[in-house]
C-alpha positions as CSV (number, residue, x, y, z in Angstrom):
1,M,8.7,1.0,-7.5
2,Q,6.4,-1.0,-9.7
3,K,3.4,0.8,-11.0
4,V,0.0,-0.9,-10.8
5,Q,-2.5,-0.9,-13.6
6,K,-6.2,-0.9,-12.8
7,K,-7.2,-4.5,-12.3
8,D,-10.3,-3.9,-10.2
9,F,-8.5,-5.2,-7.1
10,Y,-8.1,-8.7,-8.4
11,Q,-5.4,-10.7,-6.5
12,V,-2.1,-11.1,-8.2
13,H,0.2,-14.1,-8.0
14,G,3.8,-14.7,-9.0
15,Q,7.3,-14.5,-7.6
16,I,8.5,-11.6,-5.6
17,K,11.9,-11.0,-7.3
18,E,13.0,-8.1,-5.1
19,L,11.6,-6.9,-1.8
20,N,12.5,-4.0,0.4
21,L,10.1,-3.0,3.1
22,P,10.2,0.3,5.1
23,G,11.0,0.5,8.8
24,G,11.8,3.0,11.4
25,N,10.1,4.9,14.2
26,G,6.3,4.7,14.0
27,I,6.3,2.2,11.1
28,R,5.2,-1.4,11.5
29,I,5.0,-4.1,8.8
30,D,2.9,-7.2,9.0
31,T,3.9,-9.8,6.3
32,A,5.2,-13.3,5.8
33,V,6.6,-12.7,2.2
34,Y,10.3,-12.4,1.3
35,S,12.4,-11.9,-1.8
36,G,12.0,-15.1,-3.9
37,Y,8.6,-16.0,-2.4
38,T,6.0,-17.2,-4.8
39,I,2.5,-15.9,-4.2
40,P,0.2,-18.7,-5.2
41,A,-3.1,-18.0,-7.1
42,S,-5.1,-19.0,-4.0
43,Y,-3.3,-16.5,-1.7
44,D,-5.0,-13.8,0.2
45,S,-4.4,-10.7,-1.9
46,M,-2.8,-8.7,0.9
47,I,0.9,-9.1,0.5
48,A,1.8,-6.9,3.4
49,K,0.2,-4.4,5.8
50,I,2.0,-1.2,6.5
51,I,0.9,0.6,9.7
52,V,2.2,4.0,10.6
53,H,1.8,6.2,13.7
54,G,2.4,9.9,14.0
55,E,1.7,12.7,16.5
56,D,-1.3,13.7,14.3
57,R,-3.1,12.8,11.1
58,E,-0.8,15.0,9.0
59,E,2.4,13.5,10.3
60,A,1.0,10.0,9.9
61,I,0.1,10.7,6.2
62,I,3.6,12.1,5.6
63,K,5.1,9.1,7.3
64,M,3.0,6.7,5.2
65,K,4.0,8.4,2.0
66,R,7.7,8.0,3.0
67,A,7.1,4.4,3.9
68,L,5.5,3.8,0.5
69,D,8.4,5.6,-1.2
70,E,10.8,3.0,0.4
71,C,8.7,0.1,-0.5
72,V,10.0,-2.1,-3.4
73,I,8.0,-5.1,-4.4
74,D,9.3,-6.3,-7.8
75,G,7.8,-9.2,-9.7
76,V,4.1,-8.7,-8.9
77,D,1.7,-5.7,-9.2
78,T,0.9,-3.7,-6.1
79,N,-1.7,-1.1,-5.2
80,I,0.9,1.5,-4.1
81,D,-0.2,4.0,-6.7
82,F,-3.8,3.6,-5.5
83,L,-2.6,4.2,-1.9
84,Y,-0.9,7.5,-2.9
85,K,-4.1,8.6,-4.6
86,I,-5.9,8.1,-1.3
87,L,-3.2,9.8,0.8
88,D,-3.2,12.8,-1.7
89,N,-6.9,13.2,-1.6
90,E,-8.0,16.4,0.2
91,N,-11.1,14.8,1.8
92,F,-9.0,11.9,3.2
93,Q,-6.4,14.4,4.5
94,K,-9.2,16.3,6.3
95,G,-10.7,13.0,7.7
96,N,-13.9,13.4,5.6
97,Y,-14.5,9.9,4.4
98,D,-16.8,6.9,4.9
99,T,-17.3,3.5,3.4
100,S,-18.4,5.0,0.1
101,F,-15.2,7.2,-0.1
102,I,-13.4,5.3,-2.9
103,K,-16.5,5.4,-5.1
104,K,-17.5,9.0,-4.3
105,E,-14.0,10.3,-4.9
106,N,-13.6,8.2,-8.1
107,L,-10.3,6.7,-6.9
108,A,-10.6,3.2,-8.1
């Protein structure tokens, strides 16, 4: 898994050299990219959307971590490490968040 460096959420572009996206029960991926796809500089910065469903919040968080573990996007930076920071945050796990969550928790 490629590690992301803080880039203030600027979009990245380049060629996806290797791509492996998660799947399975309760996991949905929305994307149009593929291995070998070149993300142009004018592209929307969302490469893929991972949606998970579980019996409760705890199960959904565990499932999302597993999905992120399986995710391989080589060739461009991703925000996977940032997503782990959110998922590992105690307030997020308890459902204590609002639109200022990222800033208040100093996650970015």
